[in-house]
C-alpha positions in Angstrom: 13.4 7.3 -24.2 13.9 3.5 -23.5 11.9 1.0 -21.6 12.4 0.3 -18.2 14.8 -2.8 -17.6 14.0 -3.0 -13.8 13.4 -7.2 -12.6 9.6 -7.2 -12.1 7.1 -9.4 -13.4 5.7 -7.2 -16.3 9.4 -6.4 -17.7 10.2 -10.5 -17.5 7.5 -10.7 -19.9 8.6 -7.6 -21.9 11.9 -8.9 -22.4 11.3 -12.4 -22.6 13.9 -14.1 -25.1 12.6 -16.3 -27.8 13.9 -19.8 -27.7 12.5 -22.8 -28.8 12.4 -25.4 -26.0 10.1 -28.4 -25.6 7.5 -27.8 -22.7 7.1 -30.0 -19.7 3.4 -29.7 -18.9 1.3 -31.2 -21.8 -1.6 -28.7 -22.5 -3.8 -31.6 -23.6 -3.5 -33.4 -19.9 -6.3 -30.7 -18.2 -9.1 -29.1 -20.1 -9.0 -24.9 -19.6 -11.6 -23.2 -17.7 -13.0 -19.8 -17.8 -13.4 -17.0 -15.9 -16.5 -14.7 -16.2 -13.9 -12.1 -17.1 -12.4 -14.4 -19.9 -9.1 -15.5 -18.4 -8.7 -19.2 -19.5 -6.6 -21.2 -16.6 -6.2 -25.1 -15.7 -4.4 -26.5 -12.5 -2.0 -29.3 -11.9 -2.0 -29.1 -8.4 -4.2 -27.4 -6.4 -3.6 -27.0 -2.4 -6.8 -25.7 -0.9 -5.6 -25.9 2.7 -2.4 -24.1 2.4 -2.0 -20.4 2.1 -4.3 -18.3 -0.5 -3.0 -15.4 -2.2 -4.6 -12.0 -1.2 -4.6 -8.8 -3.3 -1.3 -7.1 -2.6 0.7 -9.6 -1.5 4.1 -10.3 -2.4 4.0 -13.4 -3.9 7.3 -15.5 -5.3 6.5 -18.0 -8.5 8.7 -20.1 -10.9 7.2 -19.4 -14.4 7.4 -20.0 -18.4 5.9 -17.7 -21.0 5.3 -19.4 -24.4 2.8 -19.8 -27.4 1.2 -22.7 -27.8 4.3 -24.4 -29.8 7.2 -22.5 -28.4 8.8 -21.6 -24.9 9.6 -17.2 -25.2 10.7 -17.4 -21.3 11.9 -20.8 -19.4 12.3 -19.6 -15.8 13.4 -22.7 -15.0 14.8 -22.4 -10.6 14.5 -18.6 -11.2 12.9 -17.2 -8.4 10.6 -14.3 -9.7 8.5 -12.1 -7.0 6.3 -9.6 -7.5 3.2 -7.6 -5.8 -0.3 -8.9 -6.8 -2.1 -5.9 -8.2 -4.6 -6.3 -10.9 -4.9 -3.8 -14.0 -8.1 -5.1 -15.6 -10.9 -7.6 -15.3 -8.9 -10.8 -16.9 -5.4 -10.1 -16.4 -2.8 -12.3 -15.5 -3.0 -11.3 -11.8 -7.0 -12.5 -11.7 -5.3 -16.0 -12.2 -2.5 -15.6 -9.6 -5.5 -14.5 -6.9 -6.9 -17.8 -7.7 -3.7 -19.6 -6.3 -2.7 -21.3 -3.1 1.2 -21.6 -1.7 2.6 -25.0 -3.9 -0.1 -24.5 -6.5 1.2 -24.9 -10.3 -1.2 -24.2 -13.3 -1.5 -22.8 -16.7 -3.3 -19.6 -17.7 -4.3 -18.3 -21.2 -4.7 -14.5 -22.8 -5.6 -13.3 -25.5 -2.9 -11.9 -27.3 -3.9 -8.8 -28.2 -5.4 -8.2 -24.7 -1.6 -9.2 -23.4 0.4 -6.9 -25.5 -2.4 -3.9 -25.4 -3.9 -3.4 -22.1 -1.5 -5.6 -19.7 1.6 -4.2 -21.3 0.9 -1.0 -22.9 2.0 -2.1 -26.5 0.7 0.1 -29.2 -0.2 -3.0 -30.7 0.4 -6.5 -31.2 4.4 -6.8 -32.0 5.0 -8.4 -35.7 6.3 -12.0 -34.2 3.1 -12.3 -32.4 0.4 -11.7 -35.2 -0.7 -15.0 -35.8 -0.9 -16.4 -32.3 -4.2 -15.9 -30.9 -3.2 -16.7 -27.3 -0.4 -16.6 -25.0 0.1 -19.1 -22.3 1.9 -18.6 -18.7 3.0 -21.4 -16.9 3.4 -20.7 -13.1 4.0 -22.2 -9.9 3.6 -20.2 -6.4 6.7 -21.1 -3.9 6.1 -18.6 -1.6 3.5 -15.5 -0.4 4.1 -13.0 1.9 1.8 -9.8 2.8 3.3 -6.3 2.2 5.2 -4.5 4.7 4.3 -0.8 5.9 7.3 0.7 3.6 5.8 -1.5 0.5 2.2 -0.6 1.5 3.4 3.4 1.8 4.5 3.2 -1.5 1.7 1.3 -3.3 -0.8 4.1 -1.7 1.7 6.8 -3.0 1.3 5.5 -6.3 -2.2 5.0 -6.3 -2.2 8.8 -5.6 -0.4 9.7 -8.8 -2.5 7.5 -10.8 -5.8 9.0 -9.5 -4.0 12.6 -9.5 -2.2 12.2 -12.8 -4.8 13.7 -15.4 -5.6 16.6 -12.9 -2.3 17.1 -13.5 -2.3 16.9 -17.1 -4.9 19.2 -17.3 -3.5 21.5 -15.3 -0.3 21.7 -17.4 -2.4 22.3 -20.6 -4.2 25.3 -19.3 -0.8 26.9 -17.5 0.6 26.6 -20.9 -2.2 27.6 -23.1 -2.0 24.2 -25.1 -5.2 23.5 -27.0 -4.5 20.6 -29.3 -6.4 18.0 -28.6 -5.0 14.6 -27.5 -4.5 11.7 -30.1 -6.7 8.5 -29.1 -3.7 6.9 -27.2 -3.8 10.4 -25.1 -0.9 11.6 -26.6 -0.5 15.5 -27.0 1.3 16.4 -30.2 2.2 20.3 -30.4 4.6 21.1 -33.8 7.1 23.4 -32.8 8.9 23.6 -36.5 8.1 21.3 -39.2 10.9 19.6 -40.9 11.6 19.5 -44.4 13.0 16.0 -44.8 12.0 12.6 -44.8 9.0 11.2 -42.6 10.3 7.7 -40.7 8.2 4.6 -41.1 8.1 1.6 -38.7 11.3 -0.6 -38.5 13.8 2.3 -40.0 15.9 3.8 -37.5 16.0 7.2 -36.4 18.0 9.5 -34.6 16.5 11.9 -32.2 17.5 14.8 -30.1 15.5 15.3 -26.8 15.2 17.0 -23.4 12.6 14.8 -20.8 11.3 17.1 -18.1 8.2 16.4 -15.3 5.4 18.6 -16.2 6.4 20.6 -13.2 10.0 22.0 -15.5 12.1 19.6 -13.5 14.7 18.0 -15.9 15.4 14.5 -16.0 16.9 13.6 -19.1 18.6 14.9 -22.4 20.5 13.7 -25.1 21.9 17.4 -25.4 23.8 17.1 -22.3 25.2 13.9 -24.0 25.8 15.6 -27.7 24.8 12.5 -29.0 21.1 11.9 -30.1 19.3 8.4 -29.3 19.2 6.2 -31.9 16.6 3.6 -32.6 13.9 1.4 -34.7 10.9 3.2 -35.0 8.1 1.3 -34.2 9.4 -1.9 -32.7 8.4 -1.5 -29.1 12.2 -0.7 -27.9 11.3 2.9 -26.7 7.7 3.9 -25.0 4.7 4.2 -26.9 4.3 7.7 -26.9 7.8 8.3 -28.6 7.3 5.5 -31.2 3.7 7.6 -31.9 5.4 10.9 -31.6 8.4 10.7 -33.9 6.2 8.6 -36.5 4.2 12.2 -36.8 7.9 14.1 -37.8 9.9 14.8 -40.3 13.6 15.3 -40.6 14.6 18.6 -39.5 11.6 19.2 -37.2 10.8 19.7 -33.7 7.7 19.0 -31.6 6.6 18.9 -28.2 5.0 15.6 -26.6 3.2 15.6 -23.4 2.9 11.5 -22.8 0.8 10.4 -20.1 1.8 7.5 -18.3 -0.2 4.8 -20.2 2.0 5.2 -23.1 4.8 5.9 -21.2 6.2 3.8 -18.0 2.6 3.0 -16.7 2.9 1.4 -13.3 6.6 1.2 -13.6 9.2 3.4 -12.0 12.2 4.1 -13.9 14.8 5.4 -12.0 13.7 9.4 -11.0 10.3 8.5 -12.9 7.7 7.0 -10.6 5.0 4.9 -11.6 2.0 6.8 -13.2 4.0 10.0 -14.0 3.3 11.8 -17.3 6.3 13.2 -19.0 6.8 16.0 -21.4 9.5 16.2 -24.1 11.2 18.3 -26.4 12.2 16.4 -29.6 14.0 16.7 -32.7 14.2 14.5 -35.3 17.7 14.7 -36.8 18.0 11.8 -38.9 16.3 8.8 -40.4 17.5 5.5 -42.3 17.5 5.3 -45.7 
């Protein structure tokens, strides 16, 4: 099940393309300070008398995203709008909440915290394994309060978030599922064990699947298209719950995956799948690259 490609702040970071370009702000010009939660920051322009960013505002920024030496995403004059809603203490949104209209600053986050806690990856991607920190260069160019429609959508999302575990528990009870979740929260129910090889990270796999909400409503199926999904395992090209679940199978095997939103699409909408929605998949491992 592929990740959401909707243009949001999170997705811009998730799908940034590696390009090596000289960076315009010298990180040595101003010393970093650190918040109590551990977020590092330094301001180049700070307009104390201009409008301040508040929780749930819709903020538009210019942004670069980089390592110490290489630019991963150079935003240029692209305007990036997003809603300010922190996920945990010390995430990037804490820094945005420190800003005013017209401010420019750089924020630095621990690489593992960024990928695992903020982006929902199972681990740091291999190409970033040697990077201690990631840097985000941000300039605020517009601040708007959320409108009534945006507020209603946010409140619905918060309700789904608060009720998600209750929904999962009811589903498990109603279907007499007694398996314990893995450390990530995945429920893996073996339907039939395959006799072929077990996939390893980096190898391409072919998977047939049917995806449903926990109320039984189908939202997607490769069987309907008569074409299995092919993807490299363990590279973040599918949701984390899939990478984990498929890695536990053998060719020819079938399983049911109950995937909480934190290892699915999290706080993102994807077509009919709303934020904080747990998902159920019937999966069949058709083939593994030799």
